[in-house]
C-alpha positions as CSV (number, residue, x, y, z in Angstrom):
1,M,-114.4,24.3,-39.8
2,K,-114.2,21.0,-41.5
3,P,-113.2,18.1,-39.9
4,T,-110.4,17.1,-42.4
5,L,-109.7,13.1,-43.6
6,S,-106.4,11.1,-43.7
7,L,-106.4,8.1,-46.1
8,C,-103.5,5.5,-43.7
9,M,-101.9,2.9,-45.5
10,I,-99.2,0.2,-46.3
11,V,-97.5,-1.4,-48.9
12,K,-94.7,-3.3,-50.5
13,D,-94.2,-3.6,-54.5
14,E,-97.9,-2.6,-55.2
15,E,-97.4,-1.3,-58.7
16,A,-99.5,-3.0,-60.3
17,S,-102.8,-1.8,-58.1
18,L,-101.5,1.5,-55.9
19,G,-102.3,4.0,-59.0
20,R,-105.8,2.4,-59.6
21,C,-106.7,2.8,-55.3
22,L,-105.3,6.4,-54.8
23,K,-106.7,7.6,-58.2
24,S,-110.5,6.8,-56.5
25,V,-109.9,8.4,-53.1
26,Q,-107.5,11.7,-53.5
27,P,-110.3,14.0,-54.5
28,F,-112.4,12.7,-51.1
29,V,-109.3,12.8,-48.8
30,D,-106.6,15.8,-47.6
31,E,-104.0,13.7,-47.0
32,I,-102.2,10.4,-47.8
33,I,-100.3,8.6,-45.7
34,V,-98.4,5.6,-47.0
35,V,-95.7,3.7,-45.3
36,D,-93.7,1.5,-47.3
37,T,-92.1,-2.0,-46.1
38,G,-89.5,-2.3,-48.7
39,S,-90.8,-1.7,-52.5
40,T,-88.0,-2.5,-54.9
41,D,-90.8,-1.2,-57.7
42,R,-92.5,1.8,-58.3
43,T,-94.7,1.9,-55.3
44,V,-92.9,4.6,-54.0
45,E,-93.1,6.7,-57.4
46,I,-96.6,6.6,-58.1
47,A,-97.8,6.9,-54.3
48,K,-95.2,10.3,-54.7
49,G,-97.1,10.9,-57.9
50,F,-100.3,11.2,-56.3
51,G,-99.1,13.9,-53.6
52,A,-98.2,10.9,-50.5
53,H,-96.3,11.4,-47.5
54,V,-93.7,8.1,-48.0
55,F,-92.4,7.0,-44.8
56,H,-89.9,4.1,-45.0
57,H,-90.0,1.3,-42.5
58,P,-88.2,-2.5,-43.2
59,W,-90.9,-5.4,-42.6
60,E,-91.4,-6.9,-39.3
61,N,-93.6,-9.5,-39.8
62,D,-96.5,-7.4,-38.2
63,F,-99.3,-6.1,-39.8
64,A,-100.6,-4.7,-36.7
65,K,-97.0,-3.1,-35.5
66,H,-97.2,-1.5,-39.6
67,R,-100.6,-0.3,-39.0
68,N,-99.8,1.6,-35.9
69,Q,-96.5,2.8,-37.4
70,S,-99.0,4.8,-40.3
71,I,-101.8,6.2,-38.4
72,S,-99.2,7.6,-36.3
73,Y,-98.3,9.8,-39.5
74,A,-102.0,11.2,-39.7
75,T,-102.5,14.6,-38.3
76,G,-106.8,14.2,-40.1
77,D,-109.0,14.2,-38.2
78,W,-110.3,11.5,-39.2
79,I,-108.4,8.0,-40.8
80,L,-109.4,6.0,-43.9
81,R,-108.0,2.7,-43.8
82,L,-107.3,1.4,-47.5
83,D,-104.9,-1.5,-49.0
84,A,-103.5,-0.9,-51.9
85,D,-105.7,-4.2,-53.9
86,E,-108.7,-1.9,-53.4
87,E,-110.3,1.1,-54.2
88,L,-113.6,3.1,-53.2
89,F,-116.6,3.0,-55.0
90,C,-116.0,7.0,-57.3
91,E,-120.2,7.6,-56.4
92,D,-119.4,6.8,-52.7
93,G,-116.5,9.5,-52.0
94,T,-119.8,12.3,-51.2
95,L,-121.1,10.4,-48.6
96,L,-117.5,9.9,-46.8
97,R,-117.3,13.6,-46.5
98,K,-120.9,13.8,-45.7
99,T,-119.9,10.9,-42.6
100,I,-117.3,12.8,-41.0
101,R,-118.6,16.3,-41.5
102,E,-121.5,15.3,-39.2
103,G,-120.0,12.5,-36.7
104,K,-122.6,10.3,-35.7
105,A,-120.3,8.2,-34.1
106,D,-116.4,7.8,-33.4
107,Y,-115.6,4.5,-36.0
108,Y,-117.3,2.7,-38.8
109,F,-117.7,-0.5,-40.2
110,C,-117.9,0.0,-44.2
111,E,-119.2,-2.6,-46.8
112,M,-116.3,-4.8,-48.3
113,H,-116.8,-5.9,-52.2
114,D,-114.5,-8.7,-52.5
115,M,-114.3,-9.1,-56.0
116,K,-113.2,-12.4,-58.4
117,K,-111.2,-11.9,-61.4
118,D,-113.7,-12.5,-63.7
119,G,-115.4,-9.0,-62.0
120,S,-118.6,-10.9,-60.0
121,E,-118.3,-10.5,-56.4
122,R,-117.0,-13.4,-53.9
123,G,-118.8,-11.7,-51.1
124,V,-120.0,-9.3,-49.0
125,F,-118.9,-8.0,-45.7
126,Y,-118.4,-5.1,-43.1
127,Q,-115.1,-3.9,-41.9
128,L,-113.9,-1.3,-39.9
129,R,-112.3,1.2,-42.0
130,L,-113.1,4.8,-40.6
131,F,-112.5,6.3,-37.0
132,R,-111.9,9.4,-35.3
133,N,-107.9,10.0,-34.9
134,G,-106.5,11.4,-31.4
135,M,-108.6,8.7,-29.2
136,G,-106.3,6.0,-28.9
137,M,-107.6,3.8,-31.2
138,R,-104.6,1.2,-32.3
139,F,-103.9,-2.1,-34.2
140,E,-103.0,-5.4,-32.7
141,R,-102.3,-8.8,-33.9
142,P,-99.6,-9.5,-36.4
143,V,-101.7,-11.5,-38.7
144,H,-105.4,-10.0,-39.5
145,E,-105.2,-7.2,-37.1
146,Q,-107.8,-5.9,-35.6
147,L,-108.7,-2.5,-34.5
148,L,-108.8,-1.2,-30.8
149,V,-111.8,0.3,-30.7
150,K,-113.3,3.5,-28.8
151,G,-116.1,5.2,-28.4
152,K,-120.1,4.4,-30.5
153,G,-119.6,2.7,-33.4
154,D,-121.8,2.1,-36.4
155,Y,-122.5,0.7,-40.2
156,V,-122.3,3.3,-43.3
157,R,-122.2,2.0,-46.3
158,I,-119.3,3.4,-48.0
159,R,-118.5,0.9,-50.4
160,I,-114.8,-0.3,-51.4
161,R,-113.8,-3.3,-53.8
162,H,-111.3,-5.5,-52.6
163,Y,-109.4,-7.4,-55.5
164,G,-106.8,-9.3,-53.3
165,Y,-107.9,-12.4,-55.1
166,D,-107.4,-10.7,-58.9
167,L,-103.7,-12.3,-58.9
168,S,-101.7,-14.9,-61.2
169,P,-101.8,-18.2,-59.2
170,E,-97.7,-18.0,-58.5
171,K,-98.5,-14.5,-56.9
172,M,-101.7,-16.2,-55.2
173,E,-99.5,-19.1,-54.6
174,E,-97.3,-17.2,-52.8
175,K,-99.7,-14.8,-50.5
176,H,-101.1,-18.6,-49.4
177,R,-97.8,-20.5,-47.9
178,A,-97.0,-16.6,-46.3
179,R,-100.0,-16.1,-44.8
180,L,-100.3,-20.2,-43.8
181,A,-96.9,-19.6,-42.4
182,A,-97.5,-16.9,-39.7
183,L,-100.8,-18.7,-38.2
184,E,-99.0,-21.7,-37.8
185,E,-95.9,-19.7,-36.1
186,I,-99.1,-17.9,-33.7
187,L,-100.2,-21.3,-33.1
188,K,-96.8,-22.7,-32.4
189,R,-96.7,-19.9,-29.7
190,D,-100.5,-19.8,-28.4
191,P,-102.3,-23.2,-30.0
192,D,-105.8,-21.7,-27.8
193,D,-105.8,-18.4,-30.3
194,L,-108.9,-19.9,-30.9
195,Y,-109.2,-16.8,-33.5
196,S,-105.9,-17.7,-35.2
197,R,-106.9,-21.3,-35.9
198,N,-110.2,-20.0,-37.5
199,Q,-107.7,-18.1,-39.6
200,L,-105.8,-21.2,-41.1
201,A,-108.7,-22.9,-41.2
202,S,-110.0,-19.9,-43.8
203,C,-106.9,-20.2,-45.2
204,H,-106.9,-24.0,-45.5
205,S,-110.3,-23.9,-47.3
206,M,-109.4,-20.9,-50.0
207,H,-106.7,-23.3,-51.1
208,R,-109.0,-25.7,-51.1
209,D,-107.4,-27.9,-49.1
210,F,-110.7,-28.8,-47.6
211,S,-110.1,-32.0,-45.4
212,E,-107.6,-29.7,-43.2
213,A,-109.8,-26.8,-43.0
214,I,-112.9,-28.8,-41.5
215,R,-109.6,-30.6,-38.6
216,Q,-109.1,-26.6,-37.6
217,G,-112.2,-25.2,-38.1
218,E,-113.8,-28.5,-35.8
219,I,-111.3,-27.7,-33.0
220,V,-112.4,-24.6,-32.7
221,L,-116.1,-25.6,-33.1
222,E,-115.2,-27.7,-30.3
223,A,-113.7,-25.1,-27.7
224,R,-117.0,-23.2,-28.7
225,R,-119.0,-26.0,-27.5
226,R,-117.3,-26.8,-24.9
227,Q,-117.1,-23.3,-23.0
228,N,-119.6,-21.7,-24.8
229,L,-118.4,-18.8,-26.9
230,K,-120.1,-16.3,-28.3
231,H,-117.5,-14.4,-30.2
232,P,-118.5,-13.3,-33.9
233,F,-115.6,-15.4,-35.7
234,F,-117.8,-18.2,-34.9
235,L,-119.4,-17.2,-37.6
236,T,-116.7,-17.6,-40.2
237,T,-115.8,-21.1,-39.1
238,F,-119.0,-22.5,-39.3
239,Y,-119.1,-21.0,-42.9
240,T,-115.9,-22.6,-44.0
241,V,-116.8,-26.8,-42.0
242,G,-119.9,-26.6,-43.4
243,Q,-118.8,-25.6,-47.3
244,G,-116.1,-28.3,-46.4
245,Y,-118.1,-31.0,-45.7
246,L,-120.3,-29.8,-48.9
247,A,-116.9,-29.4,-51.3
248,L,-116.1,-33.2,-50.3
249,G,-119.9,-34.5,-50.7
250,E,-120.5,-35.1,-46.5
251,V,-124.1,-32.9,-47.7
252,E,-125.3,-34.7,-44.5
253,K,-122.5,-33.3,-41.8
254,G,-122.6,-30.1,-43.5
255,E,-126.4,-29.9,-43.2
256,K,-125.5,-30.4,-39.0
257,V,-123.5,-28.1,-39.1
258,F,-125.4,-25.0,-41.1
259,R,-128.1,-26.2,-38.5
260,E,-126.2,-25.6,-35.7
261,A,-124.6,-22.1,-37.3
262,L,-128.1,-21.2,-37.4
263,D,-128.9,-22.0,-33.8
264,F,-125.9,-19.7,-32.8
265,F,-126.8,-16.9,-34.8
266,P,-130.3,-17.2,-36.6
267,H,-129.4,-14.5,-39.1
268,H,-127.0,-16.9,-40.6
269,L,-127.5,-15.9,-44.6
270,D,-124.7,-18.3,-45.5
271,A,-126.4,-21.5,-43.8
272,C,-129.8,-20.5,-44.7
273,Y,-128.6,-20.3,-48.5
274,F,-127.1,-23.6,-48.4
275,L,-129.9,-25.7,-45.8
276,S,-131.8,-24.4,-49.2
277,L,-129.6,-25.8,-51.5
278,I,-129.0,-29.3,-49.7
279,Y,-132.8,-29.8,-49.7
280,Y,-133.7,-28.4,-53.2
281,N,-131.2,-31.1,-54.6
282,R,-132.4,-33.4,-51.5
283,R,-136.1,-32.5,-53.3
284,D,-137.9,-32.2,-49.6
285,W,-139.4,-28.9,-50.7
286,E,-141.3,-28.3,-47.2
287,N,-137.5,-27.6,-45.8
288,C,-136.3,-26.1,-48.6
289,Q,-139.2,-23.6,-48.4
290,T,-138.4,-22.6,-44.8
291,F,-135.1,-22.1,-45.2
292,A,-135.2,-20.2,-48.5
293,E,-137.8,-18.1,-47.2
294,R,-136.0,-17.5,-44.2
295,Y,-132.6,-16.3,-46.4
296,L,-134.9,-13.8,-48.0
297,E,-135.8,-12.4,-44.6
298,I,-132.7,-12.0,-43.8
299,Q,-131.1,-10.8,-47.0
300,S,-134.2,-7.9,-46.9
301,E,-133.2,-6.8,-43.1
302,M,-129.9,-6.5,-44.0
303,E,-130.3,-4.6,-47.1
304,R,-132.4,-2.1,-44.4
305,N,-130.2,-2.7,-41.6
306,P,-126.5,-3.8,-42.0
307,A,-125.9,-4.3,-38.2
308,T,-127.9,-6.8,-39.1
309,V,-124.9,-9.3,-39.1
310,G,-121.8,-7.3,-38.3
311,S,-118.2,-7.6,-39.7
312,Y,-119.2,-11.1,-40.3
313,Y,-118.1,-12.0,-43.8
314,C,-121.1,-13.0,-46.0
315,H,-120.4,-15.2,-48.9
316,H,-124.2,-15.4,-50.2
317,L,-125.6,-12.1,-49.9
318,D,-126.1,-11.8,-53.8
319,K,-127.9,-15.2,-54.5
320,K,-131.5,-13.7,-54.0
321,T,-132.1,-15.2,-57.3
322,E,-131.2,-18.4,-57.1
323,V,-132.9,-18.2,-53.6
324,L,-136.0,-17.8,-55.3
325,F,-136.0,-20.1,-57.8
326,W,-135.7,-22.8,-54.9
327,L,-138.2,-21.2,-53.4
328,G,-140.7,-21.4,-56.4
329,S,-139.8,-24.6,-57.2
330,S,-141.0,-26.0,-53.6
331,L,-144.1,-24.2,-53.8
332,F,-144.9,-25.3,-56.9
333,F,-144.4,-29.0,-55.9
334,Q,-146.1,-28.4,-53.3
335,N,-149.5,-27.7,-55.6
336,E,-149.3,-23.9,-54.1
337,E,-148.9,-23.2,-58.0
338,K,-150.1,-19.4,-58.1
339,K,-147.6,-18.4,-55.2
340,A,-144.7,-20.4,-57.3
341,A,-146.1,-17.8,-59.9
342,A,-145.8,-15.0,-58.5
343,I,-142.3,-15.9,-56.8
344,F,-140.8,-17.3,-60.6
345,E,-141.5,-13.8,-61.7
346,E,-139.5,-12.4,-58.8
347,A,-136.9,-14.3,-59.8
348,Y,-137.2,-13.5,-63.1
349,R,-136.5,-9.7,-62.4
350,S,-133.9,-10.6,-59.8
351,A,-132.2,-12.0,-62.5
352,G,-132.2,-8.7,-65.2
353,E,-134.8,-10.7,-67.8
354,K,-132.1,-12.8,-69.2
355,P,-133.0,-15.7,-70.9
356,E,-131.5,-18.2,-69.0
357,A,-133.4,-17.0,-66.2
358,A,-136.7,-17.8,-68.1
359,M,-135.2,-21.0,-69.1
360,S,-134.1,-22.1,-65.8
361,I,-138.3,-21.7,-65.0
362,A,-139.1,-23.4,-68.0
363,R,-137.4,-26.0,-67.5
364,L,-138.7,-26.6,-63.9
365,Y,-142.8,-26.4,-65.2
366,A,-141.2,-29.3,-68.2
367,E,-140.2,-31.4,-65.3
368,G,-143.6,-30.4,-63.7
369,K,-145.3,-31.6,-66.4
370,K,-147.0,-27.9,-67.3
371,E,-145.4,-28.1,-71.0
372,E,-147.6,-24.9,-71.7
373,V,-145.8,-22.6,-69.4
374,A,-142.6,-23.7,-70.0
375,L,-143.3,-22.9,-73.3
376,S,-144.0,-19.6,-72.6
377,W,-141.0,-18.8,-70.7
378,L,-138.9,-20.4,-73.0
379,A,-141.2,-18.1,-75.9
380,R,-140.2,-15.0,-72.4
381,G,-136.2,-16.4,-72.8
382,W,-136.2,-16.1,-76.6
383,E,-137.6,-12.6,-76.9
384,K,-135.7,-10.9,-74.9
385,A,-133.0,-12.6,-75.8
386,R,-133.9,-11.7,-79.4
387,E,-134.2,-8.1,-78.5
388,G,-130.9,-7.7,-77.7
389,G,-130.3,-9.1,-81.0
390,T,-128.0,-12.3,-79.2
391,M,-128.7,-15.9,-79.9
392,P,-129.1,-17.4,-76.5
393,D,-127.2,-20.9,-75.5
394,F,-129.8,-22.9,-74.6
395,L,-131.1,-22.6,-78.2
396,R,-127.9,-22.3,-79.2
397,K,-127.1,-25.8,-77.8
398,D,-130.3,-27.6,-78.8
399,N,-131.8,-26.4,-81.6
400,R,-135.3,-28.7,-81.5
401,L,-136.3,-25.8,-79.0
402,F,-137.2,-23.3,-82.3
403,F,-139.2,-26.5,-83.2
404,S,-141.2,-26.2,-80.2
405,L,-141.8,-22.8,-79.5
406,G,-143.2,-22.3,-83.1
407,L,-146.1,-24.3,-82.7
408,F,-146.2,-22.3,-79.2
409,Y,-146.7,-19.5,-81.3
410,A,-148.9,-21.0,-84.1
411,R,-151.0,-22.1,-81.4
412,E,-151.2,-18.5,-79.6
413,N,-151.6,-17.4,-83.6
414,R,-148.8,-15.4,-82.8
415,V,-148.1,-15.9,-87.2
416,E,-144.3,-13.7,-87.3
417,E,-142.7,-15.5,-83.9
418,A,-144.2,-18.6,-85.4
419,V,-142.5,-18.4,-88.7
420,E,-139.2,-17.4,-87.8
421,C,-138.9,-20.1,-85.1
422,L,-139.9,-22.8,-87.3
423,L,-137.5,-21.5,-90.3
424,N,-134.8,-21.6,-88.1
425,A,-135.3,-25.2,-86.2
426,Q,-133.1,-26.9,-88.8
427,D,-134.1,-30.0,-90.5
428,E,-131.4,-32.3,-89.3
429,N,-132.2,-31.9,-85.8
430,L,-136.0,-33.0,-86.0
431,S,-137.4,-36.8,-85.6
432,P,-139.5,-37.6,-88.6
433,S,-142.8,-36.7,-87.7
434,Q,-141.5,-33.6,-86.3
435,L,-139.9,-32.7,-89.0
436,L,-143.4,-33.2,-91.5
437,D,-145.6,-31.4,-88.3
438,K,-142.7,-28.4,-89.2
439,K,-143.8,-28.4,-92.6
440,I,-146.9,-28.7,-92.3
441,T,-147.6,-26.4,-90.1
442,L,-144.8,-23.4,-92.1
443,A,-147.1,-23.8,-95.3
444,R,-150.6,-22.8,-93.6
445,L,-148.7,-19.9,-91.8
446,L,-147.1,-18.5,-94.7
447,W,-150.5,-19.1,-96.8
448,Q,-152.0,-17.4,-94.1
449,K,-149.3,-14.3,-94.5
450,G,-149.5,-14.2,-98.3
451,E,-146.5,-15.7,-98.8
452,L,-146.8,-17.7,-101.9
453,E,-143.1,-18.7,-102.5
454,G,-142.5,-20.1,-99.2
455,F,-146.0,-21.9,-99.0
456,V,-145.2,-23.6,-102.7
457,S,-141.1,-24.6,-100.8
458,Q,-143.0,-25.8,-98.1
459,L,-145.6,-28.0,-100.1
460,S,-143.1,-29.4,-102.2
461,A,-141.4,-30.9,-99.4
462,L,-144.7,-31.5,-98.3
463,I,-145.2,-34.2,-101.4
464,A,-141.4,-35.3,-100.3
465,I,-142.2,-36.7,-97.8
466,S,-145.3,-38.3,-97.6
467,G,-144.9,-39.8,-101.6
468,A,-147.8,-38.1,-102.7
469,Q,-148.6,-38.7,-106.8
470,T,-149.7,-34.9,-107.5
471,L,-149.2,-32.4,-109.4
472,S,-145.9,-31.5,-110.4
473,L,-146.7,-27.4,-111.3
474,I,-148.9,-25.3,-110.4
475,D,-150.8,-22.6,-112.7
476,K,-153.9,-21.8,-110.7
477,I,-155.5,-22.5,-107.4
478,E,-157.0,-25.5,-107.9
479,D,-153.6,-26.9,-108.2
480,I,-152.7,-26.1,-104.4
481,G,-155.9,-27.8,-103.5
482,T,-155.4,-30.8,-105.5
483,I,-152.1,-31.0,-104.2
484,L,-153.1,-30.7,-100.5
485,Y,-155.9,-33.4,-101.3
486,D,-153.8,-35.8,-102.7
487,I,-150.7,-35.1,-99.6
488,T,-153.4,-35.9,-97.0
489,Q,-154.6,-39.1,-99.2
490,A,-151.2,-40.3,-99.2
491,L,-150.7,-39.2,-95.3
492,E,-153.4,-41.2,-94.8
493,E,-152.5,-44.6,-95.6
494,K,-149.1,-44.6,-94.5
495,G,-151.1,-43.8,-90.8
496,N,-150.0,-40.5,-90.8
497,W,-153.9,-39.0,-89.4
498,Q,-153.4,-36.7,-87.4
499,A,-151.3,-34.9,-90.2
500,A,-153.8,-35.9,-92.9
501,L,-156.5,-34.0,-91.0
502,V,-154.3,-31.0,-90.7
503,T,-153.7,-30.8,-94.2
504,L,-157.7,-32.2,-94.9
505,K,-158.6,-28.6,-93.4
506,L,-155.7,-26.8,-95.1
507,A,-157.3,-27.2,-98.4
508,L,-160.7,-27.0,-97.9
509,E,-160.3,-23.4,-96.6
510,I,-158.0,-23.1,-100.0
511,Y,-159.8,-25.1,-102.6
512,P,-163.8,-26.4,-101.2
513,P,-164.8,-27.6,-104.1
514,G,-161.9,-29.9,-104.5
515,F,-163.5,-31.9,-101.8
516,E,-164.9,-35.5,-101.7
517,R,-166.5,-36.8,-99.4
518,R,-166.5,-40.4,-100.3
519,R,-162.3,-40.0,-100.6
520,F,-162.1,-39.1,-97.4
521,D,-165.0,-41.0,-95.3
522,S,-162.7,-43.5,-93.6
523,L,-160.3,-40.7,-92.7
524,L,-163.3,-38.2,-91.3
525,K,-164.6,-41.6,-89.2
526,N,-161.5,-42.2,-87.8
527,A,-161.4,-38.9,-86.6
528,S,-164.4,-38.9,-85.1
529,L,-163.6,-42.0,-83.3
530,R,-160.4,-40.8,-82.1
531,T,-162.1,-37.5,-81.0
532,G,-165.4,-37.8,-80.0
533,H,-166.9,-35.4,-82.7
534,P,-167.3,-35.2,-86.3
535,Y,-163.8,-33.4,-87.6
536,C,-165.7,-31.6,-90.4
537,S,-169.2,-31.5,-92.0
């Protein structure tokens, strides 16, 4: 006989989210048990619409008591616990049924994804949500209730989204005050309850009351040090206190706390993340490399085996891309350029080949005076955005980058891209010398493409910029050559000898008979002296 599964919930005024939750899980459970603690909205109606058995119990400020009420009504062989502001990943329903069918353990930690309002993840952690019925497992603690387990436990990648922070500011404040009051009441009765004080520190941290979060957290850590305690919830305390110090700008104190966290638990991923960041900002490349590599090792191990960190709430499991960038930077500035290049490629792939990721790498190479490599990454970012038909923010904010890209593509003889980028570089954003380079390069490229109309337009611009006294009309190829020779002379007279050499080369390509060596003798000697070899024979 197939094992049966009961979904057990406690709710109050959850009409906004309950339907989403029940819709995600209804196809995979055999019964739905809902304990309502006093709803005044459509919560009960919605629950019954999904076939739930609804039981009414007045709220008694005790989550564990109401959890135990809900599981007391369950008739299934297994119990799944969800809150109204959660939903099962729809594709994981099959795994849920497979897990209870095989029954290799008696309780399971499921993968929780804490969601922000913008749809991104606040953190990932494992929490006990699935367990056998009839073994006498019950909840304790009125706030942040815990299941007292029996038998064998295991981890399973049944994923659940938690939207508890996707609330209005008013609702979040109400939730914060209620949680704060409950925790403070517990601590009045038992000041030595370190678990509740740890939760109080987290409560203040989430409310951005970092000073109070640190004060409460340091009390917990001091007790841990004094008594040599080993409970896993201290992992969260270390995070709360260390992150609080960083938020207040007390970086050295945060650094000390996160190093202590790693001594306490060598797999503390968040500690590795923050230490990598601290040393990256400090330009301490050796330490940055050490903790970035350590982060990546732990993260990889967690992917293979979730039990590595147990039920610890891991805030930075999804920060691989950032850490790869920091690692690449540390290798680059330690002159490990080949290794750095490989890491940057991995970081770019990890970021989904987003244009902004390419730009971050480009900036790093520019800082290290590797201009051509920087431009190649800038080009990759633009090309990726171009594929998607969008304009990346970094080009929208700094139009001059199109000029650099255009010259880069011109050097690579990628004519189409060079012309497109140079035409996108707005004249008013360029310096006089950049504007001159733009017009000369465009003229050369457009001639190469055979686009005579565009070429003539750039030629007219060059006449105006150089101040050349030359022909005003073009009737034949000789006229183009004459104009270019005149522009060359005007540029030389203004001291723009490099630009003059480029226009001279183009003039020689278009109309060699018009070249008069005596006219440009000083320019060619100047080129020979500056470069060590004649520009042309």
